[in-house]
N, C-alpha and C positions, 0 to 999 in steps of 0.2 A: 563463624567467620565474620570479621568486621567488614565494613564497607570499603576500607582502604587496603585490605589484603587481596592480592591477585587470586582469581579463581582458576581452577584447573580447566584448560581448554576442552578436554574430553568430557568433563561434566557440563560445560556450557553447550557443546554440541549434542550431548545425550538429552539434555533437558529441552533445548530448542527455543524456549520462550524468549530469551534475550535476542536471539537471532531473528526470530519472527517479528519481535517488536522493532528491531532495527530496520528490517526490510519494509515493514508497513510504513515506518516514518520516511524512509528513502523514497518510496513510491508516492507517498502523500506530498512530499516536497517537490518531486518532479512534476506531479499533476498541478500543483499550485503554480510552479514556474511556467508551465505551458499555458495554463488558463490566463495567468497575468499577462503573458506576452502575446496572447491571441493566437496561439499555435494549437493545432489539432493534435491528437494522439491516436495511436492504433491500439486496440484491445482485442482480446480473444473472446468472442461472444457467440454462443450457440453453434459452436464447431467451426467458426470462420473468423477471419480478421475483419474488423469493423473500424472505420474512422469515426472518432467522436470530435465534433467541433468544440471550440472552447466553452460555449454555453452548455454543452452536454457533459462536460467533465464533472464527475461526481465529487467535488470538493467545495467547501465553503471558505472563501477567502477571508471572511470575518473571523474565522477560527484558526488563522494561520499559526498563532503561537500556542495553540492548545496541543496537548499530547495527541498522538496518533490514535485514531479509532478506525477499526476496519470499515471501509466503505467500498462497496463493490459496484461495478458498472451494471447497468441493466442486463438481465439474463445470466448473471454470475451464479445465482442460486440454482438454476436448472443445470449448469455444468457440474456443480458440486454434487448434486443429487445423483447424477449419472456416473460419478467417479467410483 
């Protein structure tokens, strides 16, 4: 299949990688926006909601135009291990 041909939506959902990539990028952009505007965000950490101040938000504003890479807030690893 060439890049210009539409893909089957069922295949995209079954595979999941394009959706995961889009969600990571959307979250990254939202975190960048909040950090740049000096706004806190709420995350789920260690079984509870936690406010992160702008300086605690885990994104690098210098890499704004770079592709999304998974960055997790502190404590995210412990939640995944327990899932």
